[in-house]
C-alpha positions as CSV (number, residue, x, y, z in Angstrom):
1,M,94.1,116.1,92.4
2,G,94.8,112.4,93.3
3,Y,96.2,111.5,89.9
4,W,98.5,114.5,89.9
5,Y,99.8,113.4,93.2
6,L,100.2,109.9,91.9
7,A,102.2,111.2,88.9
8,I,104.5,113.0,91.3
9,A,104.8,109.8,93.4
10,I,105.7,107.8,90.4
11,C,108.3,110.3,89.1
12,A,109.9,110.5,92.7
13,E,110.0,106.7,92.9
14,V,111.6,106.4,89.5
15,V,114.3,109.0,90.4
16,A,114.9,107.3,93.7
17,T,115.3,103.9,92.2
18,L,117.7,105.2,89.5
19,A,119.6,107.0,92.3
20,L,119.7,103.7,94.2
21,K,121.5,102.2,91.3
22,A,123.9,105.0,90.9
23,S,124.7,105.0,94.7
24,D,126.7,101.9,94.3
25,N,125.5,100.3,97.6
26,F,125.2,103.7,99.3
27,T,128.8,104.6,98.7
28,H,128.2,107.8,96.8
29,A,126.8,110.5,99.0
30,T,124.9,112.6,96.4
31,S,123.0,109.7,94.7
32,S,122.4,108.0,98.2
33,T,120.8,111.3,99.4
34,L,118.7,111.6,96.2
35,C,117.5,108.0,96.7
36,V,116.3,108.6,100.2
37,I,114.7,111.9,99.5
38,G,113.1,110.5,96.4
39,Y,111.5,107.6,98.3
40,V,110.3,110.0,101.1
41,V,108.7,112.2,98.5
42,A,107.2,109.2,96.7
43,F,105.6,107.8,99.8
44,Y,104.4,111.1,101.0
45,F,102.6,111.8,97.7
46,L,101.3,108.2,97.5
47,S,99.8,108.9,101.0
48,L,98.0,111.9,99.6
49,V,96.7,109.8,96.6
50,L,95.1,107.3,99.0
51,K,92.7,110.0,100.2
52,T,90.9,109.9,96.9
53,V,92.0,106.8,95.0
54,P,91.4,103.2,96.2
55,V,94.7,101.7,97.4
56,G,94.7,98.8,95.1
57,I,94.2,100.9,92.0
58,A,96.8,103.5,93.2
59,Y,99.4,100.8,93.8
60,A,98.7,99.0,90.6
61,I,99.2,102.2,88.6
62,W,102.2,103.3,90.7
63,A,104.0,99.9,90.5
64,G,103.1,99.3,86.8
65,M,104.2,102.7,85.6
66,G,107.3,102.6,87.8
67,I,108.4,99.3,86.4
68,V,108.0,100.4,82.8
69,L,109.6,103.8,83.3
70,I,112.6,102.4,85.2
71,A,113.1,99.7,82.5
72,V,113.0,102.3,79.7
73,I,115.3,104.8,81.4
74,S,117.8,102.1,82.6
75,A,118.0,100.8,79.1
76,V,119.1,104.3,78.0
77,L,121.3,105.2,81.0
78,Y,122.8,101.8,82.0
79,K,122.5,99.9,78.7
80,Q,120.4,97.3,80.5
81,V,118.1,96.5,77.5
82,P,115.3,94.0,78.3
83,D,114.9,91.0,76.1
84,L,111.8,90.3,74.1
85,P,109.9,88.4,76.8
86,A,110.6,91.2,79.3
87,I,109.3,93.8,76.8
88,I,106.2,91.7,76.1
89,G,105.6,91.4,79.9
90,M,105.9,95.2,80.3
91,L,103.5,95.8,77.5
92,F,101.0,93.6,79.4
93,I,101.7,95.8,82.5
94,L,101.0,98.9,80.4
95,A,97.8,97.3,79.0
96,G,96.7,96.6,82.6
97,V,97.2,100.2,83.6
98,V,95.2,101.4,80.6
99,I,92.4,98.9,81.2
100,I,92.2,100.1,84.9
101,N,92.1,103.7,83.9
102,V,89.8,103.4,81.0
103,L,87.3,100.6,81.9
104,S,87.4,100.2,85.7
105,K,84.4,101.6,87.6
106,T,86.6,101.6,90.7
107,V,88.6,104.5,89.3
108,S,87.1,108.0,89.9
109,H,88.1,110.6,87.4
């Protein structure tokens, strides 16, 4: 169940971060509210994850997937397309997440 909670935490954090951008320094009520609610949901589910997944592993996956998803979605929504070095760096992050999940003995499936 921990990894399902982690997926929810990641999605909530991505929504919250995109809402933070849309809030325009918290001047738009709807996106500001969505941002706060998204982060509360993200941290709540991350706290549930930590009951079954080691904190370092959970945070590495949460942060890595959040970085990549936000970069991809913001490229589409906000036309903030990363340059080649940024894309290569994000591919390394994705590779790290895959290595952790596939090869690490620390991760329990």
